[in-house]
C-alpha positions in Angstrom: -16.3 16.7 1.3 -14.8 13.1 2.0 -12.7 11.3 -0.3 -13.0 7.6 -1.5 -9.8 5.9 -0.5 -8.4 2.5 -2.0 -5.8 0.5 0.7 -4.5 -2.3 -1.2 -3.2 -4.8 2.7 -6.1 -3.5 4.5 -6.6 -6.5 6.8 -3.1 -6.1 8.8 0.0 -3.9 10.0 -0.4 -0.3 8.7 -3.4 -0.9 6.5 -5.2 -2.2 9.2 -4.1 0.8 11.6 -4.9 3.4 8.7 -8.9 2.2 8.3 -10.1 3.8 11.7 -8.1 6.8 11.2 -9.6 7.3 7.7 -13.1 6.4 8.9 -13.0 8.7 11.7 -12.2 11.4 9.5 -15.3 10.9 7.4 -13.7 9.2 4.4 -14.6 6.1 2.6 -12.7 3.5 2.8 -12.4 0.6 0.0 -9.9 -1.9 1.3 -8.6 -5.4 0.2 -6.6 -8.3 1.4 -6.4 -11.5 1.2 -7.4 -13.0 4.5 -11.5 -13.8 4.5 -11.6 -14.1 8.2 -9.9 -10.4 8.9 -12.1 -9.2 5.8 -15.1 -10.3 7.7 -14.0 -9.0 11.1 -13.8 -5.6 9.1 -17.2 -5.7 7.7 -18.4 -6.0 11.6 -16.3 -3.7 12.7 -16.9 -1.2 9.9 -20.3 -1.9 8.4 -21.1 1.4 6.0 -17.3 0.8 4.5 -16.0 -1.6 1.6 -14.0 -4.8 2.2 -13.3 -7.5 -0.4 -10.6 -10.6 -0.5 -8.8 -9.8 -3.5 -5.2 -11.1 -4.3 -3.6 -8.6 -5.6 -1.0 -11.0 -7.4 -4.0 -11.9 -9.6 -4.7 -8.9 -11.9 -8.6 -10.2 -12.9 -8.9 -10.4 -9.1 -7.9 -6.8 -8.9 -9.7 -5.9 -12.1 -12.7 -7.6 -11.2 -12.6 -5.5 -7.6 -11.6 -1.9 -9.2 -14.6 -2.8 -11.7 -16.9 -3.0 -9.1 -15.6 -0.1 -6.5 -15.9 2.5 -9.4 -19.4 1.4 -10.1 -21.0 1.5 -6.6 -18.7 3.5 -5.0 -16.1 5.9 -7.0 -13.4 6.6 -8.7 -10.7 6.9 -5.9 -9.4 10.3 -4.7 -6.8 8.2 -3.1 -5.1 5.0 -4.2 -2.6 3.4 -1.4 -0.7 0.4 -2.6 0.1 -0.9 0.7 0.1 -4.7 0.4 3.5 -6.5 0.7 5.5 -8.9 1.7 8.8 -9.9 3.5 11.5 -12.4 2.9 12.5 -14.9 5.5 15.8 -13.6 6.7 18.7 -15.3 4.2 21.7 -14.4 2.3 20.5 -13.5 -1.2 21.9 -17.0 -2.9 20.3 -19.1 0.1 16.6 -17.4 -0.9 14.1 -20.0 -2.4 13.1 -19.3 -5.7 9.2 -19.3 -4.4 10.2 -16.5 -2.0 12.1 -14.3 -4.3 9.0 -14.6 -6.7 6.1 -14.3 -3.9 8.1 -11.4 -3.3 7.9 -10.0 -6.8 4.4 -10.9 -7.0 3.0 -8.9 -4.1 5.4 -6.1 -3.6 5.8 -5.0 -7.5 3.1 -6.7 -9.8 0.7 -5.9 -6.6 1.0 -2.4 -7.1 0.9 -2.4 -11.0 -2.2 -4.4 -11.0 -3.6 -1.8 -8.8 -2.3 0.9 -11.1 -3.5 -0.6 -14.2 -7.0 -1.5 -13.0 -7.8 1.8 -10.9 -5.6 4.8 -12.5 -7.1 5.2 -15.9 -10.6 6.0 -14.4 -8.4 8.2 -12.5 -6.6 9.7 -15.1 -10.0 10.6 -16.9 -11.1 12.3 -14.3 -7.9 14.4 -14.1 -7.5 14.0 -10.3 -5.9 11.7 -7.8 -3.2 10.9 -5.5 -1.6 7.5 -6.0 0.6 6.5 -2.9 2.7 3.3 -3.4 4.6 2.1 0.1 8.1 1.9 -0.4 10.7 1.3 2.6 13.7 2.8 4.2 15.2 -0.8 2.3 13.9 0.7 -0.7 16.3 3.6 -0.4 19.1 1.9 1.2 20.0 -2.3 1.9 21.0 -4.5 4.6 22.0 -8.0 4.5 19.4 -11.2 4.6 16.4 -8.7 3.1 17.8 -8.4 -0.3 14.4 -9.8 -1.9 12.5 -7.3 0.0 14.9 -4.5 -0.9 15.1 -5.4 -4.6 11.2 -4.9 -4.6 11.1 -1.9 -2.8 13.7 -0.2 -5.2 11.6 -1.1 -8.1 8.3 0.3 -6.2 10.6 3.6 -5.9 11.6 3.3 -9.4 8.0 2.6 -10.9 6.5 5.4 -8.9 8.8 7.9 -10.0 8.6 7.0 -13.6 4.7 7.1 -13.4 4.8 10.5 -11.5 6.0 11.7 -15.2 3.3 10.2 -17.1 0.3 11.7 -15.2 -1.8 14.6 -16.2 -1.4 18.1 -14.3 -3.6 17.7 -11.6 -2.6 14.3 -10.1 0.4 12.9 -8.1 2.4 9.6 -7.1 4.6 9.5 -4.9 6.8 6.8 -3.5 6.2 6.8 0.9 8.9 5.5 3.0 6.5 4.7 6.1 9.4 4.7 8.6 10.2 1.6 10.8 7.4 0.2 12.4 6.6 -2.5 14.7 4.6 -5.0 12.7 4.8 -9.0 11.8 6.3 -8.3 8.6 9.1 -6.0 10.6 9.0 -9.3 13.1 9.8 -11.8 10.4 12.7 -9.5 9.4 14.1 -8.6 13.1 12.5 -10.9 15.5 12.3 -9.3 19.0 14.2 -6.3 17.7 11.0 -4.9 16.5 9.2 -3.9 19.5 12.0 -0.9 19.9 10.0 0.6 17.3 6.6 2.5 17.1 3.4 0.4 17.0 1.2 0.5 13.9 -1.4 2.4 15.9 0.7 5.0 16.9 2.1 5.6 13.5 -1.3 5.8 12.0 -1.9 8.9 13.8 0.9 10.7 12.3 0.3 8.8 9.1 -3.5 9.2 8.2 -3.3 13.3 8.2 0.1 13.0 6.4 -1.6 10.9 3.7 -4.9 12.8 3.2 -2.2 16.3 3.1 -0.6 14.6 -0.4 -1.8 16.5 -3.8 0.0 18.1 -6.8 2.7 19.6 -4.9 4.4 16.3 -4.0 4.2 14.5 -7.5 7.6 12.7 -7.9 8.5 13.2 -4.5 10.0 10.2 -2.5 8.4 11.0 0.8 8.8 9.4 4.6 6.3 9.8 7.3 7.8 12.4 9.8 
């Protein structure tokens, strides 16, 4: 039986690469993103699926999306918080306030907002898996990306605490996807990102990995193998 999969950041990068894999496996994808043109492209490419323009930094926007999803599609079986932003590389003391706040808004508040909007219904049902995309930079650090490291460390801590709060039958997992050649990595590493796998190749491994997660994985910091 197909799962209802809610995916933030579905319009680009890792999220966009996952969509066709989930659809091909017979699941229902409910995705969001900020770009209306990319949302329109997804609706044309996957007319039987559900894509909506949502700003994850705005709780009311996320709440409206969640209410519509639960009413018209169903309670998620798998919630994947993938939406994220990267800072322009700079020493921490050189990072503009607005850049740091932007990363906090997308990478931390965005995850919190989706959890707050979707997870109560999952808890009421007593089943479901929440996957919050972390990073190698959520478990280690590098210079010039301190804001990103800070937000992904926050995702790790928030997810591990959430795992302790969930009822039996559910799971929360902070997931390091590995190092993938995406626009976001190119922002950090420039041409050095080309040395790493493309998102489409990553999704071949990541989609079945995500679909196999269950209660046995609750509270484990995992990495896509």
